C-alpha positions, 0 to 999 in steps of 0.5 A: 170187381173193383175198378182201379183208375190208372193214370200215366205221366209221360207218352215218349216210347216207355208211355206209349208201350205201357198204354199198348199193353193196357188196349191188348190185355185189358181183357184177359188182366180181368180173365187171369189176374182178377184186377180191371185197370181203367186209363182214366186220365193222361198227361203229356207235353204234347198231345200227339201221342195221345191224339195217334193212341186215342186218347185225346179224351183223358188227355191234358198238359198239364200234371195235375190232371194226372197227379191230383185226379181223384179217379186215379188210383195209380200213378204211373210216372214215365216223365223221365228227368228228375225234379220234374219227377220227384215233385209228381210222385212225392205229391201222389203218394201225399194224395194217397195215390200209388206210384210206378216210376221207372226213373233210375236217377230218382230212385237211386238219388232220392228212392229210399225218402220216396219209399218212407212217404209212401209208407207214411201216407200207406201206399206203394210205390214200384219201379222194376222197369228202373233196372234192367228193363225187362227183366225181374230183378227187383220183385225177386230180391224184394221176395223170392229171394228174401230168404236170403242174406245177398252176399254180392249182386254184380251185372252188365246192365248197360245195352249199349255199352256191352254192344259196343265191347261187342262189335270192338271183339268181333270186327276189331271195330275202335271205340269212336266207330263202335260209338258211331254204328250204335249212334245210327241203330238207336242203341246211343244217345246223341251224347253217349256219356251216361252209358259209355262213362258208367253213370247209366250203370252206376243208377243201376247198381245203387239202386240194386245195393239199396234193395240186396243189402236194406241200407242207403246208398247214394248215386253219388256214392258208386266209384264210377269207370267208363269205357271210353279209355278200351282199345282195340289191343285190349279187346285182343288182348283180353281174348287172348288170355281167355278173356271177355271184355264187358262194363261191370257193375259190382255191390258185394257185402265185406266183413267190414261193409259194401264196397260198390263200384262201375268199371271195366272188367275182364271176365273169364269166358268160363262166368256165365256173364262172359256170354252176355253179348249185344244189349243184352242185360243180365244181374248175377246174385248171390245169397248164403241159401240160393247160391248163385243166381242169374237173371237175364234179358232185353234191358231197354226198349219200348216192350221190355220196360214197359212190360215190368211198368205193367207188372207193377201195375198189375201187383200196385192193382191188386193189392187196391184190389183185394184190400191186402197187405201193403209191402211196406219198406223197411224202416230199421235199414243195415248201417253198413259201411262203405269200402273204399274202392282203394281199399279193395284188392284185385287182379289187374291187366295194365296196357303201357304205351311206352317207347321202343328202347332200352331200360323201358321195360326195367324201369317199369318193373322197378316201380311196379316191384317197390309198391309190391304189385306182383306181375303174372304175366307180360308180354311186349307188343311188336314196335311201330315207330319207334312205339312198343306197348307193354301188356301186364297181367297182375296176381292181386294186389291193393288198387291203391297201389296200382293207382299209384305206380301210374301216377309214378309212370305218368310223372316219370315221362316213360310213358308216351300215352294213357295206359289202360289199368282194368280189373280182371274176374274169374268168379 
């Protein structure tokens, strides 16, 4: 059989995992998949990992050693970042090489451009590991579920925040304590902004929406809110009302277009996503033919990410080995308008810190009534130091109206601290 030359850019955690899988299962791939994956070139800034993996004879710190190498058929990009990665991937595609990447930030911003470049040069771009770690989701959306009109994609796609929210529920940790624990365990970076402010999840839902709806979505178009304002009170209120608090990524097809967003949400305990705990991820897809499906597994880590990378590598190697028709991206994308987050309807949980004095409840209720926000239930938590917290659950209301209500409450001087506004999800 034809040997398929593999070159790897980046020997970090995931790169090391990919190498170890290739070394461990090379003979199995030959026997079971009838492909011969030959690792012929690796490149990274330092040679430490290449030395540890026994790859010094095929190592160079020069990225061109992989990108321009005539013996490389498939480039595996695991550099991270966007600028250098884009240059390497685009040059590899121009050189007629197929590419596998796990780079969610790049795919979420320039993915469609790179897919078109691959098509123009008769090559392929695969990026299963960019979303959900080891969970197979890009492949099913592009192939298995292609018979469906996808109606919605919704998921828990960031393990760091899912772990933190779980710890805040289990042991009533506050946000800072949960973050410190996640960092100590290696689940959160020293700078956790991408995770806790929702940017990581936004990149992933942008990719999923691009594939599911065959439309052009850019990371900047995703309305994003993180979890840094979540308090133990919010966790307790959710539990008492029959909800679980998660950071949710949502993309939905509606008659007017699509809405796409990331935000904390109280999910009904009966919903399949409510039972996704720890650092696990899950992606809930609804199609017009298949109905409801859910993809679940470990969303990060060396093993899961490397598994998806090598899975893509095997698929591309099969195409090269047997000269199969390359799966080109769909050129005629559907021009779907984006629905502004302010134009959506939702039910809400609201926590208002207020002074413990007569009239504050009435003043808050008046503002809600004037904006047409109907209250489903209300609880006042016991006062401490002349402070109280008003907890409201609303009926369905326009997002714009709720935002206006919060602005008016802030301007009125009623609030003594930052309010909490969280959407609720039952189905």
